[in-house]
VEXGUNU-561226 format. One record per atom (N, C-alpha, C): residue number from 1; residue in three letters; atom name; x, y, z. Coordinates in steps of 0.2 Angstrom, whole numbers, plus 5000, padded with zeros to 4 digits. Layout:
VEXGUNU-561226
R|NUM|ala|CA|X|Y|Z
...
//
This chain:
VEXGUNU-561226
R|1|met|N|5224|4949|4858
R|1|met|CA|5226|4956|4860
R|1|met|C|5227|4956|4867
R|2|gly|N|5223|4959|4871
R|2|gly|CA|5223|4960|4878
R|2|gly|C|5217|4961|4881
R|3|glu|N|5217|4961|4888
R|3|glu|CA|5211|4962|4891
R|3|glu|C|5209|4970|4891
R|4|met|N|5202|4971|4890
R|4|met|CA|5200|4978|4889
R|4|met|C|5198|4980|4896
R|5|ile|N|5199|4987|4897
R|5|ile|CA|5198|4990|4904
R|5|ile|C|5192|4995|4903
R|6|thr|N|5188|4994|4908
R|6|thr|CA|5182|4999|4908
R|6|thr|C|5181|5002|4915
R|7|lys|N|5182|5008|4915
R|7|lys|CA|5181|5012|4922
R|7|lys|C|5177|5018|4921
R|8|pro|N|5171|5018|4920
R|8|pro|CA|5167|5024|4919
R|8|pro|C|5167|5029|4924
R|9|asp|N|5170|5028|4930
R|9|asp|CA|5170|5033|4936
R|9|asp|C|5177|5036|4935
R|10|ala|N|5181|5035|4930
R|10|ala|CA|5188|5038|4930
R|10|ala|C|5188|5045|4929
R|11|asn|N|5192|5049|4933
R|11|asn|CA|5193|5056|4933
R|11|asn|C|5199|5058|4929
R|12|pro|N|5199|5060|4923
R|12|pro|CA|5205|5061|4918
R|12|pro|C|5210|5066|4922
R|13|phe|N|5207|5071|4925
R|13|phe|CA|5212|5076|4928
R|13|phe|C|5216|5073|4934
R|14|leu|N|5212|5069|4938
R|14|leu|CA|5216|5065|4943
R|14|leu|C|5221|5060|4941
R|15|leu|N|5219|5057|4935
R|15|leu|CA|5224|5052|4932
R|15|leu|C|5230|5055|4930
R|16|ala|N|5229|5061|4927
R|16|ala|CA|5235|5065|4924
R|16|ala|C|5239|5068|4930
R|17|ile|N|5236|5070|4935
R|17|ile|CA|5240|5073|4941
R|17|ile|C|5244|5067|4944
R|18|leu|N|5241|5061|4945
R|18|leu|CA|5244|5056|4948
R|18|leu|C|5250|5053|4944
R|19|asn|N|5250|5054|4937
R|19|asn|CA|5255|5052|4933
R|19|asn|C|5261|5057|4933
R|20|leu|N|5260|5063|4935
R|20|leu|CA|5265|5068|4935
R|20|leu|C|5268|5069|4942
R|21|ile|N|5264|5069|4947
R|21|ile|CA|5266|5071|4954
R|21|ile|C|5271|5067|4958
R|22|pro|N|5270|5061|4959
R|22|pro|CA|5274|5057|4964
R|22|pro|C|5281|5055|4961
R|23|cys|N|5285|5059|4960
R|23|cys|CA|5292|5058|4958
R|23|cys|C|5293|5053|4952
R|24|gly|N|5288|5054|4947
R|24|gly|CA|5289|5050|4941
R|24|gly|C|5286|5043|4942
R|25|val|N|5283|5042|4947
R|25|val|CA|5279|5035|4947
R|25|val|C|5272|5036|4944
R|26|pro|N|5271|5033|4939
R|26|pro|CA|5265|5034|4935
R|26|pro|C|5259|5030|4938
R|27|val|N|5256|5033|4944
R|27|val|CA|5251|5030|4948
R|27|val|C|5245|5030|4944
R|28|gly|N|5244|5035|4940
R|28|gly|CA|5238|5035|4936
R|28|gly|C|5237|5029|4931
R|29|tyr|N|5242|5026|4928
R|29|tyr|CA|5242|5020|4924
R|29|tyr|C|5240|5014|4929
R|30|phe|N|5243|5014|4935
R|30|phe|CA|5241|5008|4939
R|30|phe|C|5234|5009|4941
R|31|leu|N|5231|5014|4942
R|31|leu|CA|5224|5015|4944
R|31|leu|C|5219|5013|4938
R|32|met|N|5222|5015|4931
R|32|met|CA|5218|5013|4926
R|32|met|C|5219|5005|4924
R|33|gly|N|5223|5002|4927
R|33|gly|CA|5224|4995|4925
R|33|gly|C|5230|4994|4920
R|34|gln|N|5234|4999|4918
R|34|gln|CA|5239|4998|4914
R|34|gln|C|5246|4997|4917
R|35|gln|N|5247|4991|4921
R|35|gln|CA|5252|4990|4925
R|35|gln|C|5259|4990|4921
R|36|lys|N|5259|4987|4915
R|36|lys|CA|5265|4986|4911
R|36|lys|C|5267|4993|4909
R|37|lys|N|5263|4997|4907
R|37|lys|CA|5265|5004|4905
R|37|lys|C|5267|5008|4911
R|38|ala|N|5264|5007|4917
R|38|ala|CA|5267|5010|4923
R|38|ala|C|5274|5008|4924
R|39|ile|N|5276|5002|4924
R|39|ile|CA|5282|5000|4925
R|39|ile|C|5287|5003|4920
R|40|phe|N|5286|5002|4914
R|40|phe|CA|5290|5005|4909
R|40|phe|C|5291|5013|4909
R|41|gly|N|5285|5016|4911
R|41|gly|CA|5285|5023|4912
R|41|gly|C|5290|5025|4918
R|42|leu|N|5290|5021|4923
R|42|leu|CA|5294|5022|4929
R|42|leu|C|5301|5022|4927
R|43|ile|N|5303|5017|4923
R|43|ile|CA|5310|5017|4920
R|43|ile|C|5312|5023|4915
R|44|tyr|N|5307|5024|4911
R|44|tyr|CA|5308|5030|4906
R|44|tyr|C|5309|5037|4910
R|45|val|N|5306|5037|4916
R|45|val|CA|5307|5044|4919
R|45|val|C|5313|5044|4924
R|46|trp|N|5314|5038|4928
R|46|trp|CA|5320|5038|4932
R|46|trp|C|5326|5038|4929
R|47|val|N|5327|5033|4924
R|47|val|CA|5334|5033|4921
R|47|val|C|5336|5039|4918
R|48|pro|N|5332|5043|4914
R|48|pro|CA|5335|5049|4911
R|48|pro|C|5336|5054|4916
R|49|asn|N|5332|5054|4922
R|49|asn|CA|5333|5059|4927
R|49|asn|C|5339|5058|4931
R|50|val|N|5341|5052|4932
R|50|val|CA|5348|5051|4935
R|50|val|C|5353|5052|4930
R|51|leu|N|5353|5050|4924
R|51|leu|CA|5359|5051|4919
R|51|leu|C|5359|5058|4916
R|52|cys|N|5354|5061|4915
R|52|cys|CA|5354|5068|4912
R|52|cys|C|5351|5073|4916
R|53|phe|N|5350|5072|4923
R|53|phe|CA|5348|5078|4927
R|53|phe|C|5342|5081|4925
R|54|gly|N|5336|5077|4926
R|54|gly|CA|5330|5080|4925
R|54|gly|C|5326|5079|4918
R|55|leu|N|5330|5076|4913
R|55|leu|CA|5327|5075|4906
R|55|leu|C|5321|5070|4906
R|56|gly|N|5320|5066|4911
R|56|gly|CA|5315|5061|4911
R|56|gly|C|5308|5065|4913
R|57|thr|N|5309|5071|4916
R|57|thr|CA|5303|5075|4917
R|57|thr|C|5299|5076|4911
R|58|leu|N|5302|5077|4905
R|58|leu|CA|5298|5078|4899
R|58|leu|C|5294|5072|4898
R|59|phe|N|5296|5066|4899
R|59|phe|CA|5292|5060|4897
R|59|phe|C|5287|5060|4903
R|60|ala|N|5288|5062|4909
R|60|ala|CA|5283|5062|4914
R|60|ala|C|5277|5066|4912
R|61|val|N|5278|5072|4909
R|61|val|CA|5273|5076|4906
R|61|val|C|5269|5073|4901
R|62|met|N|5273|5070|4896
R|62|met|CA|5269|5066|4891
R|62|met|C|5265|5061|4893
R|63|met|N|5267|5057|4898
R|63|met|CA|5263|5052|4901
R|63|met|C|5257|5055|4905
R|64|ala|N|5258|5060|4908
R|64|ala|CA|5252|5064|4911
R|64|ala|C|5247|5065|4906
R|65|tyr|N|5249|5068|4900
R|65|tyr|CA|5244|5070|4895
R|65|tyr|C|5241|5064|4892
R|66|asp|N|5245|5058|4891
R|66|asp|CA|5242|5052|4889
R|66|asp|C|5237|5049|4894
R|67|ala|N|5238|5050|4900
R|67|ala|CA|5233|5047|4905
R|67|ala|C|5227|5051|4905
R|68|tyr|N|5228|5058|4904
R|68|tyr|CA|5222|5062|4903
R|68|tyr|C|5217|5060|4898
R|69|leu|N|5221|5059|4892
R|69|leu|CA|5217|5057|4886
R|69|leu|C|5213|5050|4887
R|70|leu|N|5217|5046|4890
R|70|leu|CA|5214|5039|4891
R|70|leu|C|5208|5039|4896
R|71|gly|N|5209|5044|4901
R|71|gly|CA|5204|5045|4906
R|71|gly|C|5198|5048|4904
R|72|gln|N|5199|5052|4899
R|72|gln|CA|5193|5055|4895
R|72|gln|C|5189|5049|4892
R|73|lys|N|5192|5044|4888
R|73|lys|CA|5189|5039|4885
R|73|lys|C|5185|5035|4890
R|74|leu|N|5189|5033|4896
R|74|leu|CA|5186|5029|4901
R|74|leu|C|5180|5032|4904
R|75|ala|N|5180|5039|4905
R|75|ala|CA|5175|5043|4908
R|75|ala|C|5169|5043|4904
R|76|ser|N|5170|5043|4897
R|76|ser|CA|5164|5043|4892
R|76|ser|C|5161|5036|4891
R|77|gly|N|5163|5031|4895
R|77|gly|CA|5161|5024|4895
R|77|gly|C|5164|5020|4890
R|78|glu|N|5169|5022|4886
R|78|glu|CA|5173|5018|4882
R|78|glu|C|5178|5013|4885
R|79|ser|N|5180|5008|4882
R|79|ser|CA|5185|5003|4885
R|79|ser|C|5192|5005|4882
R|80|ile|N|5197|5004|4885
R|80|ile|CA|5204|5004|4883
R|80|ile|C|5207|4998|4884
R|81|gly|N|5212|4997|4880
R|81|gly|CA|5217|4991|4880
R|81|gly|C|5222|4992|4885
R|82|glu|N|5225|4986|4887
R|82|glu|CA|5230|4986|4892
R|82|glu|C|5236|4991|4890
R|83|leu|N|5238|4991|4884
R|83|leu|CA|5243|4995|4881
R|83|leu|C|5241|5000|4876
R|84|glu|N|5235|5002|4877
R|84|glu|CA|5232|5008|4872
R|84|glu|C|5235|5014|4874
R|85|asn|N|5237|5018|4870
R|85|asn|CA|5240|5025|4871
R|85|asn|C|5235|5030|4868
R|86|gly|N|5235|5036|4872
R|86|gly|CA|5231|5042|4869
R|86|gly|C|5235|5046|4864
R|87|leu|N|5241|5045|4865
R|87|leu|CA|5246|5049|4860
R|87|leu|C|5249|5044|4855
R|88|asp|N|5248|5045|4849
R|88|asp|CA|5250|5040|4844
R|88|asp|C|5257|5039|4844
R|89|phe|N|5261|5044|4845
R|89|phe|CA|5268|5042|4845
R|89|phe|C|5271|5038|4850
R|90|leu|N|5267|5037|4856
R|90|leu|CA|5269|5032|4861
R|90|leu|C|5269|5025|4859
R|91|asp|N|5266|5024|4853
R|91|asp|CA|5266|5017|4850
R|91|asp|C|5273|5015|4848
R|92|ser|N|5277|5020|4847
R|92|ser|CA|5284|5018|4845
R|92|ser|C|5289|5017|4851
R|93|val|N|5286|5018|4857
R|93|val|CA|5291|5017|4863
R|93|val|C|5290|5010|4865
R|94|pro|N|5296|5007|4866
R|94|pro|CA|5296|5000|4868
R|94|pro|C|5293|5000|4875
R|95|gly|N|5288|4995|4876
R|95|gly|CA|5285|4994|4882
R|95|gly|C|5278|4997|4882
R|96|phe|N|5277|5002|4878
R|96|phe|CA|5270|5006|4877
R|96|phe|C|5266|5003|4872
R|97|lys|N|5268|4998|4868
R|97|lys|CA|5264|4995|4863
R|97|lys|C|5266|4988|4862
//
């Protein structure tokens, strides 16, 4: 499988905001240790924003909610996987599973 991530000091709200705010760069995923998801998330936000004038913003909102759900797990003392998703349908997105 992959390495498990444990960060009991995670702040779910901060992780969600950091995934949403800085121009589609999912900083929250980087802080959680989910680098691969962060890189693919960057692509899934920027490419549609360039091609479809802002459509990637919808994916950025989904990633923010996903980061919030994963942050809640981390804050409660649970571990998450490198490619674990808080939203089940993200498992069907290439790069997110």
